[in-house]
C-alpha positions as CSV (number, residue, x, y, z in Angstrom):
1,M,-78.1,-21.6,-25.7
2,L,-81.4,-23.6,-25.1
3,R,-84.0,-22.8,-27.8
4,L,-87.8,-23.7,-27.3
5,S,-90.2,-23.9,-30.3
6,G,-93.7,-24.4,-30.3
7,G,-95.5,-27.5,-31.4
8,R,-95.6,-31.0,-30.3
9,L,-92.6,-32.9,-28.6
10,S,-91.0,-35.4,-30.7
11,G,-90.5,-38.7,-29.4
12,P,-92.5,-42.1,-28.3
13,E,-96.2,-42.0,-27.2
14,P,-97.0,-43.4,-23.7
15,P,-97.7,-46.9,-23.9
16,Y,-101.4,-46.5,-23.4
17,G,-101.4,-43.7,-25.8
18,A,-103.2,-45.8,-28.6
19,C,-105.8,-47.2,-26.2
20,L,-109.2,-45.3,-26.1
21,Q,-109.3,-43.3,-23.1
22,P,-112.1,-41.3,-21.0
23,P,-112.0,-37.6,-21.4
24,L,-109.7,-35.9,-18.8
25,G,-111.2,-35.9,-15.4
26,A,-113.8,-38.3,-16.1
27,G,-112.3,-40.7,-13.6
28,N,-114.8,-42.5,-11.5
29,A,-118.7,-42.6,-11.0
30,S,-120.7,-44.3,-7.9
31,A,-124.2,-44.9,-7.4
32,E,-126.0,-46.6,-4.6
33,Y,-129.3,-48.7,-5.0
34,A,-131.8,-50.1,-2.7
35,P,-132.6,-53.9,-2.6
36,R,-135.4,-54.0,-5.1
37,P,-136.5,-55.8,-8.3
38,T,-135.4,-52.7,-10.5
39,A,-132.0,-52.3,-9.0
40,V,-129.9,-54.5,-11.3
41,R,-131.5,-53.0,-14.4
42,E,-130.6,-49.5,-13.2
43,A,-126.9,-50.5,-12.6
44,R,-126.7,-52.0,-16.0
45,A,-128.2,-48.5,-17.3
46,E,-125.7,-46.7,-15.3
47,V,-122.8,-48.3,-16.7
48,R,-124.0,-47.4,-20.4
49,R,-124.8,-43.9,-19.5
50,Q,-121.1,-43.6,-18.0
51,L,-119.5,-45.3,-20.7
52,E,-121.0,-43.2,-23.0
53,K,-120.2,-39.9,-21.1
54,W,-116.7,-40.9,-21.2
55,G,-116.4,-41.6,-24.6
56,L,-115.9,-45.5,-24.2
57,A,-119.2,-46.7,-25.8
58,E,-117.6,-46.9,-29.2
59,R,-116.6,-50.6,-28.4
60,D,-120.1,-52.5,-28.2
61,D,-117.8,-55.4,-26.9
62,L,-116.7,-53.2,-23.8
63,V,-120.0,-52.0,-23.4
64,D,-121.7,-55.2,-23.5
65,T,-119.4,-57.3,-21.3
66,A,-119.4,-54.4,-18.4
67,V,-123.1,-54.6,-18.4
68,L,-123.1,-58.3,-18.4
69,L,-120.5,-58.5,-15.7
70,V,-122.1,-55.7,-13.5
71,S,-125.3,-57.4,-14.0
72,E,-124.0,-60.6,-12.5
73,L,-122.3,-58.7,-9.6
74,A,-125.3,-56.8,-8.8
75,T,-127.6,-59.9,-8.8
76,N,-125.3,-61.7,-6.4
77,A,-125.5,-58.7,-3.9
78,L,-129.4,-58.7,-4.0
79,L,-129.4,-62.6,-3.9
80,H,-126.9,-63.3,-1.2
81,S,-126.7,-59.8,1.0
82,A,-130.4,-58.6,0.4
83,S,-129.1,-55.2,1.4
84,R,-128.2,-51.8,-0.4
85,F,-125.2,-52.1,-2.8
86,R,-122.9,-49.7,-4.1
87,L,-121.6,-49.8,-7.6
88,T,-118.4,-47.8,-8.5
89,L,-117.1,-47.4,-12.0
90,A,-113.4,-46.0,-12.8
91,A,-111.4,-45.7,-15.9
92,A,-108.0,-44.5,-16.7
93,H,-104.9,-45.6,-18.8
94,G,-106.6,-48.4,-20.8
95,V,-108.6,-50.0,-17.9
96,L,-112.4,-50.0,-16.7
97,R,-112.5,-51.1,-13.3
98,C,-116.2,-51.9,-11.9
99,E,-117.0,-52.5,-8.2
100,V,-120.0,-53.9,-6.4
101,S,-120.1,-53.5,-2.6
102,D,-122.7,-54.9,-0.3
103,T,-122.9,-55.8,3.5
104,G,-122.8,-59.6,2.8
105,R,-119.4,-61.6,4.0
106,R,-119.6,-64.5,1.8
107,T,-116.8,-64.5,-0.8
108,P,-117.9,-65.3,-4.2
109,R,-116.9,-68.4,-5.7
110,V,-116.5,-69.6,-9.3
111,L,-118.7,-72.5,-10.0
112,E,-118.5,-74.7,-13.2
113,A,-120.6,-73.7,-16.1
114,G,-123.1,-76.8,-15.9
115,G,-126.8,-77.0,-16.8
116,A,-128.1,-74.9,-13.8
117,E,-130.1,-71.9,-14.4
118,S,-128.2,-70.0,-11.6
119,G,-124.7,-69.9,-10.3
120,R,-122.6,-69.1,-13.4
121,G,-122.1,-65.3,-12.6
122,M,-118.6,-65.6,-11.3
123,F,-117.6,-68.0,-14.0
124,L,-118.7,-65.4,-16.3
125,V,-116.6,-63.0,-14.6
126,E,-113.6,-65.2,-14.6
127,A,-114.3,-65.9,-18.2
128,L,-114.4,-62.3,-19.4
129,A,-112.6,-59.9,-17.1
130,R,-108.6,-59.2,-17.5
131,R,-108.6,-59.6,-13.5
132,W,-111.1,-59.7,-10.6
133,G,-111.1,-59.8,-7.0
134,C,-113.0,-59.7,-3.7
135,H,-111.9,-57.9,-0.5
136,Q,-113.6,-57.5,2.8
137,D,-114.9,-54.0,3.3
138,G,-115.9,-53.1,6.9
139,P,-119.0,-54.9,7.5
140,G,-119.2,-56.1,4.0
141,K,-117.1,-56.6,0.9
142,T,-116.5,-55.4,-2.4
143,V,-116.2,-57.6,-5.4
144,W,-114.5,-55.8,-8.4
145,F,-113.2,-56.7,-12.2
146,E,-111.1,-54.9,-14.8
147,L,-111.8,-54.6,-18.5
148,G,-109.4,-53.2,-21.1
149,T,-110.8,-50.2,-22.8
150,C,-109.5,-51.0,-26.3
151,G,-108.7,-53.9,-28.4
152,C,-104.9,-53.7,-28.5
153,D,-102.9,-56.6,-26.7
154,G,-101.2,-54.6,-24.0
155,C,-104.4,-52.3,-23.1
156,G,-105.0,-52.2,-19.5
157,R,-102.0,-54.1,-18.4
């Protein structure tokens, strides 16, 4: 005869159980920005706001890195497409994914971090993100990166 008892089931935790997770249902957020000088600042503020809302702001390094890299992608969108851009954030299972979509068709390139005052945005994305990429999206493109949401080695993989 099968007997059920109350309480927690014993057994191993899921591999992402120790990773800092957003609240159930937090999932994703998206905002669109007009091509104006304040748009990049507004996108940075949105990243901070969402990470706080999802309970992921406890790790300053996660917040600072996400804000920096979104700032770079948003700046590239404004400089190279001079159009509206959309920021999309998604968090689940130890991964924060940030996407910036614009109407430009030019694929971003990673340049060497030389002494120039500009051109290092994708170098920073390459150096700090766990993964990143770009795909053509209708008349434009989406550039994305992923960060782990906790400090453990397997987080976000």
